[in-house]
C-alpha positions as semicolon CSV with decimal commas, in nm:
position;residue;x (nm);y (nm);z (nm)
1;M;-1,955;0,566;1,764
2;D;-1,655;0,575;1,573
3;T;-1,798;0,540;1,224
4;V;-1,438;0,548;1,047
5;T;-1,326;0,270;1,234
6;A;-1,672;0,069;1,183
7;L;-1,700;0,106;0,826
8;T;-1,342;0,075;0,715
9;R;-1,217;-0,237;0,986
10;G;-1,569;-0,387;1,036
11;M;-1,481;-0,345;1,452
12;N;-1,561;-0,649;1,643
13;P;-1,555;-0,525;2,036
14;L;-1,443;-0,854;2,141
15;E;-1,189;-0,893;1,935
16;A;-1,057;-0,550;2,037
17;A;-1,110;-0,618;2,393
18;L;-0,918;-0,924;2,369
19;L;-0,613;-0,750;2,219
20;T;-0,619;-0,508;2,514
21;V;-0,485;-0,800;2,726
22;V;-0,190;-0,873;2,508
23;P;0,118;-0,745;2,671
24;L;0,258;-0,595;2,374
25;A;0,257;-0,265;2,198
26;D;-0,053;-0,014;2,240
27;M;-0,298;-0,159;2,040
28;G;-0,523;0,195;2,073
29;F;-0,825;0,006;2,176
30;P;-0,840;0,036;2,597
31;T;-1,122;-0,142;2,723
32;L;-1,322;-0,053;3,039
33;I;-1,544;-0,346;3,232
34;L;-1,801;-0,251;3,481
35;R;-1,961;-0,510;3,691
36;D;-2,297;-0,408;3,881
37;N;-2,412;-0,706;4,021
38;E;-2,504;-0,998;3,783
39;Q;-2,492;-0,701;3,496
40;G;-2,184;-0,604;3,312
41;Y;-2,101;-0,315;3,091
42;I;-1,847;-0,250;2,855
43;G;-1,709;0,046;2,709
44;Q;-1,408;0,117;2,476
45;I;-1,189;0,418;2,316
46;R;-0,979;0,471;2,039
47;H;-0,666;0,626;2,139
48;R;-0,306;0,575;2,052
49;A;-0,048;0,669;2,318
50;G;0,083;1,049;2,276
51;E;-0,230;1,131;2,062
52;T;-0,421;1,451;2,186
53;H;-0,757;1,349;2,105
54;A;-0,946;1,019;2,183
55;H;-1,252;0,886;1,999
56;M;-1,530;0,677;2,178
57;A;-1,565;0,343;2,007
58;S;-1,842;0,154;2,181
59;L;-2,081;0,050;2,441
60;A;-2,185;-0,278;2,519
61;P;-2,467;-0,385;2,547
62;V;-2,662;-0,116;2,363
63;P;-2,795;0,126;2,621
64;D;-3,182;0,078;2,724
65;E;-3,406;0,363;2,801
66;A;-3,585;0,160;3,036
67;L;-3,273;0,064;3,244
68;S;-3,097;0,310;3,487
69;Y;-2,853;0,546;3,369
70;L;-2,635;0,525;3,660
71;P;-2,408;0,235;3,595
72;W;-2,357;0,360;3,224
73;M;-2,283;0,704;3,355
74;Q;-1,990;0,556;3,582
75;L;-1,849;0,378;3,291
76;V;-1,818;0,688;3,079
77;N;-1,668;0,874;3,352
78;G;-1,425;0,621;3,372
79;M;-1,359;0,623;2,973
80;I;-1,344;1,016;3,020
81;A;-1,090;0,959;3,313
82;T;-0,865;0,674;3,088
83;A;-0,840;0,917;2,797
84;G;-0,719;1,216;3,016
85;K;-0,512;1,008;3,170
86;R;-0,318;0,888;2,838
87;G;-0,320;1,234;2,715
88;A;-0,582;1,313;2,538
89;M;-0,759;1,651;2,577
90;T;-1,084;1,568;2,445
91;L;-1,317;1,244;2,388
92;T;-1,583;1,281;2,106
93;A;-1,831;1,010;1,989
94;E;-2,059;0,984;1,680
95;V;-2,405;0,861;1,766
96;P;-2,699;0,809;1,548
97;E;-2,963;1,043;1,606
98;S;-3,205;0,779;1,703
99;A;-3,025;0,637;1,994
100;F;-3,187;0,834;2,234
101;A;-3,074;0,632;2,555
102;V;-2,696;0,718;2,453
103;F;-2,787;1,073;2,383
104;E;-2,874;1,123;2,751
105;I;-2,618;0,905;2,916
106;L;-2,352;1,169;2,729
107;R;-2,559;1,478;2,792
108;K;-2,546;1,366;3,172
109;S;-2,184;1,286;3,160
110;G;-2,103;1,661;3,017
111;F;-2,078;1,608;2,664
112;S;-2,185;1,851;2,416
113;V;-2,305;1,860;2,045
114;Y;-2,072;2,026;1,830
115;A;-2,194;1,914;1,496
116;R;-2,420;1,676;1,295
117;Q;-2,302;1,452;1,044
118;M;-2,452;1,259;0,715
119;V;-2,319;0,918;0,622
120;F;-2,409;0,862;0,262
121;Q;-2,294;0,504;0,152
122;R;-2,248;0,386;-0,227
123;L;-2,244;0,025;-0,239
124;P;-2,005;-0,161;-0,478
125;A;-2,085;-0,124;-0,850
126;K;-1,892;-0,041;-1,184
127;I;-1,791;0,308;-1,193
128;T;-1,939;0,478;-1,512
129;P;-1,752;0,768;-1,693
130;A;-1,881;1,105;-1,578
131;P;-1,866;1,480;-1,724
132;A;-1,529;1,599;-1,610
133;P;-1,501;1,925;-1,410
134;R;-1,516;2,237;-1,605
135;R;-1,300;2,492;-1,350
136;V;-1,111;2,249;-1,142
137;K;-0,892;1,929;-1,153
138;V;-0,883;1,644;-0,893
139;R;-0,558;1,471;-0,826
140;P;-0,376;1,320;-0,580
141;V;-0,290;1,533;-0,257
142;I;0,117;1,602;-0,233
143;A;0,296;1,751;0,043
144;R;0,313;2,098;-0,084
145;D;-0,055;2,108;-0,025
146;L;-0,016;2,093;0,333
147;A;0,012;2,480;0,379
148;Q;-0,317;2,533;0,150
149;L;-0,514;2,256;0,306
150;N;-0,486;2,414;0,670
151;S;-0,586;2,738;0,550
152;L;-0,891;2,545;0,379
153;Y;-0,977;2,381;0,703
154;A;-0,931;2,695;0,905
155;N;-1,188;2,895;0,687
156;L;-1,446;2,622;0,632
157;V;-1,452;2,445;0,986
158;P;-1,638;2,623;1,257
159;G;-1,416;2,713;1,542
160;L;-1,593;2,532;1,812
161;V;-1,529;2,232;1,619
162;Q;-1,161;2,306;1,506
163;H;-1,042;2,256;1,886
164;A;-1,222;1,883;1,903
165;D;-1,171;1,790;1,537
166;P;-0,831;1,880;1,413
167;P;-0,725;1,806;1,068
168;Q;-0,600;1,493;0,943
169;F;-0,436;1,460;0,626
170;Y;-0,373;1,127;0,437
171;D;-0,203;1,051;0,154
172;A;-0,187;0,718;-0,066
173;G;0,110;0,553;0,148
174;R;-0,078;0,524;0,441
175;T;-0,432;0,450;0,286
176;G;-0,353;0,269;-0,021
177;T;-0,630;0,476;-0,190
178;P;-0,508;0,816;-0,259
179;S;-0,674;1,094;-0,092
180;L;-0,756;1,431;-0,325
181;V;-0,736;1,767;-0,351
182;V;-0,966;1,999;-0,561
183;E;-0,741;2,253;-0,758
184;A;-0,865;2,554;-0,970
185;L;-0,714;2,522;-1,316
186;I;-0,657;2,883;-1,346
187;E;-0,520;3,068;-1,028
188;G;-0,402;2,711;-0,862
189;R;-0,568;2,755;-0,548
190;V;-0,686;2,460;-0,365
191;L;-1,081;2,456;-0,324
192;G;-1,130;2,155;-0,184
193;Y;-0,989;1,813;0,006
194;L;-1,133;1,450;-0,042
195;P;-0,956;1,238;0,241
196;V;-1,034;0,897;0,236
197;I;-0,962;0,592;0,466
198;E;-0,939;0,250;0,346
199;G;-1,027;-0,103;0,512
200;K;-1,090;-0,437;0,469
201;S;-1,469;-0,351;0,515
202;G;-1,478;-0,024;0,293
203;L;-1,399;0,315;0,211
204;V;-1,479;0,642;0,444
205;A;-1,448;0,973;0,274
206;K;-1,435;1,291;0,465
207;P;-1,458;1,580;0,198
208;L;-1,397;1,961;0,262
209;L;-1,543;2,189;-0,027
210;H;-1,517;2,549;-0,086
211;P;-1,871;2,701;-0,161
212;D;-1,708;2,813;-0,512
213;V;-1,715;2,459;-0,643
214;F;-2,103;2,420;-0,538
215;D;-2,222;2,394;-0,939
216;E;-1,933;2,159;-1,006
217;T;-1,946;1,910;-0,686
218;E;-2,148;1,639;-0,884
219;A;-1,837;1,602;-1,127
220;V;-1,552;1,661;-0,851
221;F;-1,709;1,320;-0,711
222;G;-1,758;1,181;-1,049
223;E;-1,394;1,212;-1,088
224;A;-1,291;1,091;-0,752
225;L;-1,456;0,779;-0,817
226;H;-1,249;0,704;-1,112
227;L;-0,919;0,766;-0,886
228;W;-1,116;0,557;-0,605
229;Q;-1,129;0,217;-0,822
230;K;-1,167;-0,009;-0,507
231;A;-1,529;0,123;-0,503
232;E;-1,587;-0,117;-0,740
233;R;-1,571;-0,393;-0,486
234;L;-1,615;-0,218;-0,180
235;P;-1,891;0,005;-0,039
236;L;-1,819;0,375;-0,012
237;Y;-1,915;0,612;0,254
238;V;-1,923;0,978;0,271
239;C;-1,955;1,179;0,589
240;V;-2,105;1,523;0,543
241;R;-2,076;1,736;0,842
242;S;-2,356;2,017;0,888
243;Y;-2,145;2,291;0,790
244;Q;-2,146;2,110;0,482
245;E;-2,485;1,981;0,392
246;W;-2,508;2,118;0,061
247;I;-2,275;1,843;-0,072
248;G;-2,577;1,584;0,021
249;S;-2,758;1,645;-0,320
250;P;-2,505;1,577;-0,559
251;L;-2,412;1,275;-0,365
252;Q;-2,746;1,138;-0,418
253;R;-2,760;1,216;-0,795
254;L;-2,462;0,977;-0,815
255;G;-2,616;0,674;-0,641
256;F;-2,530;0,733;-0,283
257;S;-2,834;0,691;-0,034
258;L;-2,841;0,825;0,298
259;Y;-2,662;0,568;0,537
260;E;-2,726;0,720;0,864
261;Q;-2,768;1,067;1,046
262;Q;-2,550;1,129;1,378
263;L;-2,473;1,382;1,650
264;L;-2,091;1,473;1,741
265;F;-2,063;1,460;2,100
266;V;-1,742;1,623;2,232
267;K;-1,617;1,621;2,580
268;Y;-1,313;1,803;2,705
269;T;-1,092;1,585;2,966
270;V;-0,959;1,715;3,284
271;A;-0,621;1,808;3,229
272;R;-0,408;1,832;3,583
273;V;-0,221;2,129;3,650
274;E;0,079;2,143;3,900
275;K;0,049;2,404;4,145
276;S;0,336;2,588;4,240
277;T;0,465;2,600;4,588
278;E;0,760;2,872;4,557
279;R;0,606;3,175;4,746
280;L;0,692;3,518;4,675
281;P;0,959;3,753;4,821
282;V;0,784;3,958;5,121
283;A;0,867;4,281;4,951
284;V;0,646;4,165;4,645
285;E;0,383;4,030;4,860
286;T;0,325;4,343;5,070
287;L;0,332;4,560;4,740
288;L;0,066;4,358;4,574
289;G;-0,120;4,378;4,905
290;S;-0,110;4,750;4,918
291;L;-0,220;4,784;4,539
292;V;-0,520;4,571;4,624
293;G;-0,571;4,770;4,922
294;Q;-0,595;5,085;4,707
295;L;-0,802;4,931;4,455
296;E;-1,085;4,814;4,720
């Protein structure tokens, strides 16, 4: 249920579980196990200490609609509590629309659907020349783009999603393959952001494009492919959120196919607030009491 990790790293849940028992640095994949008689349930989250958002990584075995949801709910509640104790304010999960049992488990555990997502796939193939965009240029992101990227994110992403899925800005130094910006040729305004995450199993892009580039979307992605040369030997996946669904058609014209449709679930963890034991002075308490009496 963590699309980026699964598609870029080919995450092996057993491998990640074994890493959690190594008494070294935080590996970022806390694993919980629930035993119910002879049946076992495993859940993992992706979260590094200090981060404010956690992601549900996997559940095993695959939840079955024929079985009781109670053990799964107990496990999921444990995952929520673990994320909260580690400092995360939200726990998110990307669930295939066909996973009805998982949908019910998360819904009963207090998760809400914040957005839908389509994942498009391009299998490794030679990158062929494509017409260049006319009004914009596609280039690697640089430090001075940060202010405009934040503005673009604030204007295009619904407020509800912003609280649960904050922007992440990647550069070539972190991922190896450069994240890109789409910049207007005349006024120099940033009209798009094409972040890409690279792994041994594939590349995942999570585009954010302004509607002003609607008519040049196909050319923009064609230009991006030439800057993402590793797409010739690794599969490339593009995650398109429901508020950007118009990107899907240009991708299909470039040879991408629909890989999966998902729901983005979000659950806020409970943040503990220490209650002060300091009493108000007697005079202040009396004054407040008289004010309340007058109001009543």
